[in-house]
Each structure stands twice: as structure tokens, then as C-alpha cells.
C-alpha positions as CSV (number, residue, x, y, z in Angstrom):
1,X,15.7,147.2,76.0
2,X,17.9,144.6,74.3
3,X,16.5,141.2,73.8
4,X,19.3,139.0,72.2
5,X,22.4,139.5,74.2
6,X,22.2,141.3,77.5
7,X,25.8,142.2,78.3
8,X,26.8,143.2,81.8
9,X,24.1,144.9,83.9
10,X,24.0,148.7,83.9
11,X,26.4,150.8,85.9
12,X,23.6,151.8,88.2
13,X,23.1,148.2,89.3
14,X,26.8,148.2,90.1
15,X,26.7,151.0,92.6
16,X,27.7,150.5,96.2
17,X,26.3,153.4,98.1
18,X,27.1,156.3,95.8
19,X,30.4,154.9,94.5
20,X,30.8,152.9,91.4
21,X,32.2,149.5,92.1
22,X,34.7,148.0,89.6
23,X,33.1,144.9,88.0
24,X,36.2,142.9,89.0
25,X,35.4,143.5,92.7
26,X,32.3,141.3,92.3
27,X,31.8,137.9,90.8
28,X,30.2,137.5,87.4
29,X,27.4,135.0,86.7
30,X,26.3,133.9,83.2
31,X,22.9,133.2,81.9
32,X,22.1,131.0,79.0
33,X,19.3,130.1,76.6
34,X,18.0,126.6,77.7
35,X,17.0,125.9,74.1
36,X,20.5,126.2,72.7
37,X,22.9,126.6,75.6
38,X,24.0,129.9,74.1
39,X,25.3,132.4,76.7
40,X,22.9,135.4,76.9
41,X,24.6,137.7,79.3
42,X,26.8,138.5,82.2
43,X,25.4,139.7,85.5
44,X,26.9,140.7,88.9
45,X,27.1,137.9,91.3
46,X,26.4,139.9,94.4
47,X,27.5,139.0,97.9
48,X,26.1,139.6,101.4
49,X,27.8,143.0,101.6
50,X,25.8,144.1,98.5
51,X,22.6,142.7,100.0
52,X,23.2,144.7,103.2
53,X,23.7,147.8,101.2
54,X,20.5,147.3,99.2
55,X,18.5,146.6,102.4
56,X,19.8,149.8,103.9
57,X,18.9,151.8,100.8
58,X,15.4,150.3,100.8
59,X,15.0,151.1,104.5
60,X,15.9,154.8,104.0
61,X,13.7,155.0,101.0
62,X,10.8,153.6,103.0
63,X,10.9,156.6,105.3
64,X,9.9,158.8,102.4
65,X,7.8,156.5,100.2
66,X,5.6,155.4,103.1
67,X,4.5,159.0,103.4
68,X,3.4,159.4,99.8
69,X,-0.3,159.6,98.9
70,X,-2.3,156.7,97.7
71,X,-3.2,158.6,94.5
72,X,0.5,159.1,93.7
73,X,1.2,155.4,94.2
74,X,-1.9,154.5,92.1
75,X,-0.7,156.7,89.3
76,X,2.8,155.1,89.3
77,X,1.3,151.7,89.1
78,X,-1.0,152.7,86.3
79,X,2.0,154.0,84.3
80,X,4.0,150.9,85.1
81,X,1.1,148.8,83.8
82,X,0.9,150.9,80.6
83,X,4.7,150.6,80.0
84,X,4.5,146.8,80.3
85,X,1.7,146.6,77.8
86,X,3.6,148.9,75.4
87,X,6.8,146.8,75.7
88,X,5.1,143.4,75.9
89,X,6.7,142.0,72.8
90,X,10.2,142.8,74.0
91,X,9.5,141.6,77.5
92,X,8.1,138.3,76.2
93,X,11.2,137.7,74.1
94,X,13.4,138.2,77.2
95,X,11.3,135.7,79.2
96,X,11.5,133.1,76.4
97,X,15.3,133.6,75.9
98,X,16.0,133.1,79.6
99,X,13.3,130.7,80.7
100,X,12.7,128.8,77.5
101,X,8.9,128.8,77.5
102,X,7.2,129.3,74.1
103,X,6.5,132.9,73.0
104,X,2.8,132.4,73.4
105,X,3.2,131.5,77.0
106,X,5.6,134.4,77.6
107,X,3.2,136.9,76.1
108,X,0.5,135.6,78.4
109,X,2.8,136.0,81.3
110,X,3.5,139.6,80.5
111,X,-0.2,140.4,80.4
112,X,-0.7,138.4,83.6
113,X,2.1,140.2,85.4
114,X,0.9,143.6,84.3
115,X,-2.6,142.8,85.5
116,X,-1.3,142.8,89.1
117,X,0.0,146.3,88.7
118,X,-3.3,147.5,87.3
119,X,-5.3,145.8,90.1
120,X,-3.1,147.1,92.8
121,X,-3.3,150.6,91.4
122,X,-6.9,150.5,92.4
123,X,-6.1,148.8,95.7
124,X,-3.9,151.7,96.7
125,X,-7.0,153.8,96.8
126,X,-8.9,151.2,98.9
127,X,-6.7,151.0,102.0
128,X,-9.7,151.2,104.3
129,X,-9.6,151.1,108.1
130,X,-12.8,150.8,110.1
131,X,-14.6,152.5,112.9
132,X,-15.5,150.1,115.8
133,X,-18.2,150.9,118.3
134,X,-16.6,151.3,121.7
135,X,-17.5,149.2,124.8
136,X,-16.0,152.0,127.0
137,X,-18.0,155.2,127.7
138,X,-16.5,158.3,126.1
139,X,-14.1,156.6,123.8
140,X,-13.9,156.1,120.0
141,X,-12.1,153.3,118.2
142,X,-10.8,153.0,114.7
143,X,-8.1,151.1,112.7
144,X,-5.7,152.2,110.0
145,X,-3.6,150.2,107.6
146,X,0.1,151.1,107.5
147,X,2.8,149.7,105.2
148,X,4.8,146.9,106.8
149,X,8.2,148.3,105.9
150,X,10.9,146.8,103.8
151,X,9.7,143.6,102.0
152,X,12.2,141.0,100.8
153,X,10.7,139.3,97.7
154,X,12.4,136.0,96.8
155,X,11.2,135.0,93.4
156,X,11.4,131.9,91.1
157,X,12.5,131.6,87.5
158,X,9.3,129.9,86.2
159,X,7.3,133.1,86.1
160,X,10.1,135.7,86.3
161,X,7.9,138.7,85.6
162,X,4.6,137.3,86.9
163,X,5.9,136.6,90.4
164,X,7.7,139.9,90.6
165,X,4.6,141.9,89.8
166,X,2.5,139.8,92.1
167,X,4.7,140.9,95.0
168,X,5.8,144.4,93.9
169,X,2.3,145.5,93.0
170,X,0.7,145.3,96.5
171,X,4.0,146.5,98.1
172,X,4.0,149.7,96.0
173,X,0.3,150.2,96.5
174,X,0.6,150.4,100.3
175,X,3.8,152.4,100.4
176,X,6.3,149.6,101.2
177,X,9.8,149.3,99.6
178,X,11.1,146.0,98.1
179,X,14.4,144.2,97.9
180,X,14.1,141.6,95.2
181,X,16.3,138.5,95.2
182,X,15.9,137.6,91.6
183,X,16.5,134.1,90.3
184,X,19.9,133.4,88.9
185,X,18.4,131.8,85.7
186,X,16.3,134.9,84.7
187,X,17.9,138.1,85.9
188,X,17.3,140.1,82.8
189,X,13.6,139.5,83.0
190,X,13.7,141.1,86.5
191,X,16.0,144.0,85.6
192,X,13.8,144.8,82.6
193,X,10.9,145.4,85.0
194,X,13.2,147.6,87.1
195,X,13.9,149.8,84.1
196,X,10.2,150.2,83.4
197,X,9.5,150.9,87.1
198,X,11.9,153.8,87.0
199,X,10.4,155.1,83.8
200,X,7.0,154.9,85.5
201,X,8.1,157.1,88.3
202,X,9.0,154.7,91.1
203,X,11.4,156.8,93.3
204,X,15.0,155.9,93.6
205,X,15.9,153.0,95.9
206,X,12.2,152.0,96.5
207,X,12.9,148.8,94.5
208,X,16.3,147.1,95.0
209,X,17.4,144.1,93.0
210,X,20.0,141.5,94.1
211,X,21.5,139.3,91.5
212,X,23.4,136.3,92.8
213,X,24.3,132.7,92.1
214,X,27.1,131.5,94.4
215,X,26.0,133.6,97.4
216,X,22.4,132.5,97.4
217,X,22.3,130.8,100.8
218,X,24.1,133.6,102.6
219,X,22.0,136.3,101.0
220,X,18.8,134.4,101.8
221,X,19.9,134.2,105.5
222,X,20.7,138.0,105.5
223,X,17.2,138.9,104.2
224,X,15.6,136.6,106.8
225,X,17.7,137.9,109.8
226,X,18.2,141.6,109.0
227,X,15.9,143.5,111.4
228,X,15.3,146.2,108.8
229,X,13.4,143.7,106.6
230,X,9.9,143.4,108.1
231,X,8.4,140.9,105.7
232,X,9.5,137.9,103.5
233,X,7.4,137.0,100.5
234,X,8.7,133.8,99.0
235,X,7.7,131.6,96.1
236,X,9.6,128.3,95.8
237,X,10.0,124.9,97.2
238,X,8.6,123.7,100.6
239,X,12.0,122.5,101.7
240,X,13.5,126.0,101.2
241,X,10.5,127.6,102.7
242,X,11.0,125.7,105.9
243,X,14.6,126.9,106.1
244,X,13.6,130.6,105.5
245,X,10.8,130.3,108.1
246,X,13.3,129.1,110.7
247,X,15.7,131.9,109.9
248,X,13.0,134.6,109.9
249,X,11.9,133.5,113.3
250,X,14.8,135.3,114.9
251,X,13.1,138.6,114.3
252,X,9.5,137.4,113.9
253,X,9.0,138.8,110.4
254,X,5.7,138.8,108.6
255,X,5.7,135.9,106.1
256,X,3.8,134.9,103.0
257,X,4.9,131.6,101.4
258,X,3.7,130.0,98.2
259,X,5.4,126.7,98.2
260,X,5.3,123.3,96.5
261,X,2.3,121.7,94.9
262,X,1.0,118.2,94.0
263,X,-2.3,119.2,92.4
264,X,-5.0,116.6,91.8
265,X,-7.0,116.8,88.5
266,X,-10.2,114.8,88.6
267,X,-12.4,113.9,85.7
268,X,-15.7,112.5,86.8
269,X,-17.8,110.2,84.7
270,X,-20.4,112.9,83.9
271,X,-17.7,115.4,82.7
272,X,-17.4,116.9,79.3
273,X,-14.4,114.9,78.1
274,X,-13.4,117.4,75.4
275,X,-13.4,120.2,77.9
276,X,-11.5,118.2,80.4
277,X,-8.8,117.3,77.9
278,X,-8.4,121.0,76.9
279,X,-8.2,121.9,80.6
280,X,-5.5,119.2,81.2
281,X,-3.4,120.6,78.3
282,X,-3.7,124.1,79.7
283,X,-3.1,123.1,83.3
284,X,-0.4,120.4,82.8
285,X,1.7,121.5,79.8
286,X,1.7,125.3,80.0
287,X,5.3,126.4,80.5
288,X,6.4,122.7,79.9
289,X,4.7,121.7,83.1
290,X,6.9,124.1,85.2
291,X,4.1,125.8,87.2
292,X,3.4,125.4,90.8
293,X,-0.4,124.9,90.2
294,X,-0.1,122.5,87.3
295,X,-1.8,119.1,87.6
296,X,0.5,116.4,88.9
297,X,-1.9,113.5,89.5
298,X,-4.8,113.0,87.0
299,X,-7.6,110.9,88.3
300,X,-10.1,109.7,85.7
301,X,-13.4,107.9,86.3
302,X,-13.5,104.3,84.9
303,X,-16.5,105.2,82.7
304,X,-14.5,107.8,80.7
305,X,-11.0,106.6,81.3
306,X,-10.5,105.1,77.8
307,X,-11.9,108.1,76.0
308,X,-10.1,110.7,78.1
309,X,-6.7,108.9,78.0
310,X,-6.8,108.4,74.2
311,X,-7.9,112.0,73.5
312,X,-5.3,113.5,75.9
313,X,-2.5,111.4,74.4
314,X,-3.5,112.5,70.9
315,X,-3.6,116.2,72.0
316,X,-0.2,116.0,73.6
317,X,1.2,114.4,70.5
318,X,0.1,117.5,68.6
319,X,2.1,119.8,70.8
320,X,5.0,121.4,68.8
321,X,8.3,121.1,70.7
322,X,11.2,123.3,70.0
323,X,13.0,126.6,70.9
324,X,10.4,129.0,72.3
325,X,11.0,131.8,69.7
326,X,10.3,129.6,66.7
327,X,6.9,130.0,65.1
328,X,4.2,127.5,66.1
329,X,6.1,126.1,69.0
330,X,3.8,125.3,71.9
331,X,6.2,123.6,74.3
332,X,9.8,124.6,74.9
333,X,12.7,123.2,76.9
334,X,13.0,122.8,80.7
335,X,15.1,125.2,82.6
336,X,18.1,122.9,83.0
337,X,19.3,119.3,82.7
338,X,18.5,118.6,86.4
339,X,14.8,119.1,85.6
340,X,15.1,116.8,82.6
341,X,16.7,114.1,84.8
342,X,13.8,114.3,87.3
343,X,11.3,113.8,84.5
344,X,13.2,110.7,83.3
345,X,13.3,109.4,86.8
346,X,9.6,109.8,87.3
347,X,8.7,108.1,84.0
348,X,11.2,105.2,84.4
349,X,10.0,104.6,88.0
350,X,6.3,104.5,86.8
351,X,7.0,102.3,83.9
352,X,9.0,99.8,86.0
353,X,5.9,99.5,88.2
354,X,3.5,98.8,85.4
355,X,2.5,102.2,84.0
356,X,2.2,102.6,80.2
357,X,3.5,105.4,78.0
358,X,0.6,106.5,75.9
359,X,2.3,109.2,73.8
360,X,4.5,108.8,70.8
361,X,8.3,109.0,71.0
362,X,10.0,112.2,69.6
363,X,13.4,113.1,68.2
364,X,16.2,114.7,70.2
365,X,15.9,118.5,70.5
366,X,18.7,119.1,72.9
367,X,19.8,118.4,76.5
368,X,17.2,120.6,78.2
369,X,14.2,119.2,76.2
370,X,11.9,116.5,77.5
371,X,9.1,115.1,75.3
372,X,5.7,115.8,76.7
373,X,4.5,112.4,78.1
374,X,1.2,110.8,79.2
375,X,1.4,107.8,81.5
376,X,-1.5,105.5,81.8
377,X,-2.5,103.1,84.7
378,X,0.0,104.6,87.1
379,X,0.1,102.7,90.4
380,X,-0.2,104.5,93.7
381,X,3.3,103.5,94.9
382,X,5.1,105.5,92.1
383,X,7.3,108.4,93.0
384,X,5.3,110.7,90.7
385,X,2.3,110.3,93.0
386,X,4.1,111.9,95.9
387,X,6.7,114.3,94.3
388,X,5.9,117.3,92.2
389,X,7.4,116.5,88.8
390,X,7.6,120.1,87.6
391,X,7.8,118.9,84.0
392,X,5.6,117.8,81.1
393,X,4.6,114.4,82.4
394,X,0.9,113.6,83.1
395,X,0.2,110.6,85.3
396,X,-3.3,109.0,84.8
397,X,-5.0,107.0,87.5
398,X,-8.4,105.2,87.2
399,X,-11.0,105.5,90.0
400,X,-14.5,104.2,90.6
401,X,-16.2,106.4,93.3
402,X,-16.3,109.9,94.6
403,X,-15.2,108.9,98.1
404,X,-12.3,107.0,96.6
405,X,-11.0,109.9,94.5
406,X,-11.4,112.4,97.3
407,X,-9.3,110.2,99.6
408,X,-6.6,109.8,96.8
409,X,-6.6,113.6,96.0
410,X,-6.1,114.5,99.7
411,X,-3.5,111.9,100.4
412,X,-0.6,114.4,100.2
413,X,1.2,116.9,102.4
414,X,0.6,119.6,99.8
415,X,-2.5,121.7,99.3
416,X,-2.0,124.4,96.7
417,X,-4.5,123.8,93.9
418,X,-6.9,121.2,92.8
419,X,-9.1,120.7,89.7
420,X,-12.2,118.7,88.8
421,X,-14.6,118.4,85.9
422,X,-18.3,117.5,86.3
423,X,-21.7,118.4,85.0
424,X,-23.3,117.8,88.4
425,X,-24.1,121.0,90.3
426,X,-24.4,119.2,93.7
427,X,-21.1,117.5,93.1
428,X,-19.5,120.9,92.5
429,X,-20.4,122.0,96.0
430,X,-19.4,118.7,97.7
431,X,-16.1,118.2,96.0
432,X,-15.1,121.9,96.2
433,X,-15.6,121.6,100.0
434,X,-13.9,118.2,100.3
435,X,-10.7,119.0,98.5
436,X,-7.9,120.1,100.9
437,X,-6.4,122.8,98.8
438,X,-6.3,126.6,98.9
439,X,-7.7,127.0,95.3
440,X,-10.1,124.9,93.4
441,X,-10.7,125.0,89.6
442,X,-14.0,123.6,88.5
443,X,-14.4,122.7,84.8
444,X,-11.2,124.8,84.1
445,X,-7.5,124.2,84.2
446,X,-6.6,127.9,84.5
447,X,-7.3,129.6,87.8
448,X,-4.8,132.4,88.6
449,X,-6.0,136.0,88.3
450,X,-5.0,139.3,89.9
451,X,-8.4,139.8,91.3
452,X,-8.5,136.6,93.4
453,X,-6.5,135.5,96.5
454,X,-3.8,133.1,95.5
455,X,-2.2,130.7,98.0
456,X,-2.3,127.3,99.5
457,X,-2.7,125.3,102.8
458,X,-0.8,122.5,104.5
459,X,2.8,122.4,103.3
460,X,2.0,124.5,100.3
461,X,2.3,127.6,102.4
462,X,0.2,130.4,103.8
463,X,-0.7,134.0,103.1
464,X,-2.4,135.3,100.0
465,X,-1.1,137.2,96.9
466,X,-3.8,138.7,94.6
467,X,-7.2,140.1,95.4
468,X,-8.0,142.5,98.1
469,X,-6.6,140.0,100.6
470,X,-3.0,140.6,99.4
471,X,-3.0,144.2,100.7
472,X,-3.3,143.0,104.3
473,X,-0.2,140.8,103.9
474,X,1.8,143.9,103.1
475,X,0.3,146.0,105.9
476,X,0.1,146.2,109.6
477,X,-3.2,147.1,111.3
478,X,-3.0,149.9,113.9
479,X,-5.8,150.3,116.4
480,X,-6.4,153.8,117.8
481,X,-8.5,154.4,120.9
482,X,-9.5,158.0,121.7
483,X,-10.9,159.0,125.0
484,X,-12.6,162.3,125.9
């Protein structure tokens, strides 16, 4: 498993049916290290014909894999988990090279990704139906869970292994097959998992991978409209989610969408300020702020605003910026220059309307780097209040009352995650209930775990990944009524 230069993907990935395709018949896409711009590797830029072939292979494999025993699937997932742990250093280096995040964050992602395999190994053995008392004399009712079929997994670059395992884990557990449309920025991260899946005993063709850059729109449409695909699991922007949902309506596929966020982060006057600062650092600046659940709007009570803002700015100034593989680096580059431009836009807009930059300036590290920034006294009419920055910019807003901050926090079309810090037990119950989000972190900035359902409400999507609830999103429920 090489980690520096990746070369062209394996011959196996270049198969069309059973015939080896000449590389020249397909396009080639390049991947690069966002820290340096160095080209890392060449990958096949597959087209719709390749997507159709991979869907067909996954469809045929489903006929066999869906009949395997839960114990067999659990054993495969356990071995897959073990191999990820064994190869965690190599996997983390691959993530850092392609994605840019610091090695510490990449190691955490590998462990996080593997945990979904371990959890779903157990879930494979817990695909319970139920017996239902009958209202008709002489009949018996029961339900069974059956795998949904071929699952199309459309995955993002910000957690290139975490999002794959969060989708592949429950799919394999129930006996479904998967066609992964991997992100153009991080294909080697995905293909590395495919290598380990095969080594763990995942049968041929059960997991298919599509690498593409220029044919992204056409392949997305094919996955959504092909009748042999029965479910779409998508993690990405709300705008793209709406397009996919419209396309998938043609065959009424099962959908689970984890879309955009605009998470509020509330620090009440009775909060432990040190703990809130640590939570904000973990929540906002992990992965250079390129996480769907990271805080986007930080509301701080007027009684602790001065203390919190000063301590947060000081903590952000201590973050070490640089290439992710360098020792002691805690914040790496953004994925590309478009992401940097968006951060500049949000900061410049806020400053032009009266916000203040509380952090110190930094030297130039390269075109994909953006210095982690804390903005104070950010007005409501700033772009950053309504748009997800997806970068290392924290926008602080002062508030006076609980009712005021709840109204501010809920004033968005998004509803993925929300956070608040307080020492008041009664307030924990009130605010948790009042926040219009799918997930609430109380006195913590880190919430995602394999054992809990992950997902949002409003325009942040629907469906759950993680926890026992995820299994249902990859199954159909069949009801059996027996008379006599």
C-alpha cells in the first residue's frame, strides 16, 4: 500500500466486464497534495459506460451476497476492521496526502471509520424482525428485514474513509452490495479501503468503485435513474442533494441524505469557559473547519463574551499551521483554492460590516492555506451567518437572553447539528428540545460516533447513518401473514 506516489490504479480497477481496457480508452485524472501542489497519482476518469458496468456487476453480486449468513458478513466486517487498525499509519498518511488534514486528524479518522465496521459486524447479527399479534382469527403475522439491493454511495472528500465506512458498514452487514462514487480529490483513500475489503474476504464485485472527475454529473444521473440501484446514500451539499433527489424520483429509490450544515455553538453565561473554548477548537478547527457538523455561528452570552473571545483567539493563535505530515502541525491546508477564496469572502464581508479580527496575522504557507481566524462582534447581516464557510473561520456573536439565542440559532434553513455549553441541568433539557437540529452536543464539541444515529432535519437532509437505526435505511421490511 504505497503512500507517497500512487501511480495509475491497479489493472483490476481498469476491467470492463472480464476484458482489460487499455488505459488510453479512458481519461486520466490527476490528484495532488493540497499542501504543496505536487501531483500524487493518476486515476481512471471513468464515464457512464463504466458506471453502467459497475452497477451491473454489483447487481449480479447481490443475488449471491444477499443469501449469505449474518455470521459470515459479521466475520468479514470484523476482519475488515482489524486490517484497518493494522494499517492505520499507512491509511492516515494517504488521507493527509490527498486531503491535507494534519496527521493527528487523519489517524482519528481511520479509527472513526473502522469503528463503523466493528459496530456493524454486531448489527449483522441483530437484524431482528418481530411477531405481531393478529387481529384476524387463525392467522399469524411477522416481519423480516431484507437487504435493499444495490446501494449507490456518493461520498465527499472531507472524510474520505470515514464516510465510506459509514455507508459500506451497514450495507455489508445486511447483505447489500455497493457502488461507490468516490470523490475526485481523494480516490486513493477509497481504493485503499477496497484493497483491505478484498483482503478481509468481501466477495468479488460486492463493492464497486467509480473514479471520475469530468463525468461527475452524468454518472450521478446514471446512479439515480438506473433501476438496478435501489438506494442512494449521499453526503454533500444541499444544492446537489436536491438535484439527486429529483433524479432519483424517476424510480422512487430509497434515499438517505446528509447535507449542508450551519451549526450554532452557544456559550451561556454559566458555562465553564475553558471547556467551551476547548470544545470550540475541536468543533470548529478540526480538519481546518471542513466538517459538516463544525460550528459556523458562535453565540456567546454577554457576561462571558470578553473572556471567551480572548481565550478562543489565544488558543487559535497557538494552532500550528503547515503541511499535514510535518510534526506538530495541528491545522493543514484547505482542499483547493476555491475553498480559500470563500473564506476570504466571508471574512472581508464581515469586516466591512463592522466585525473585528481577533487573531494574529500569519505568514504565507501556500495557495491552499488559510490562517485560522476568529471574528468578533459579527453582525447578523453578514454572509457567514447564512452560508456554511467550510473553513477555519469562527464568527462570534454576543447575546443577552436564552429566548434571543434560541431564535438566532434556529434562524436558518439548515438543521444538522447544534452545540451549547451550560452548567444548568434544567437548561440542558430546555435548550436541547428547542434547538431545531438532528443532533445536539451539550458541553462538548465532538459528537459523531458509530453507535449513535447521525443525521439532520430541515434542508440538512433525512435518514440516519450510525447506530441501530442505520440498518433500517439499508433494508426493506417485509410483512408475512400466515393463515390456517
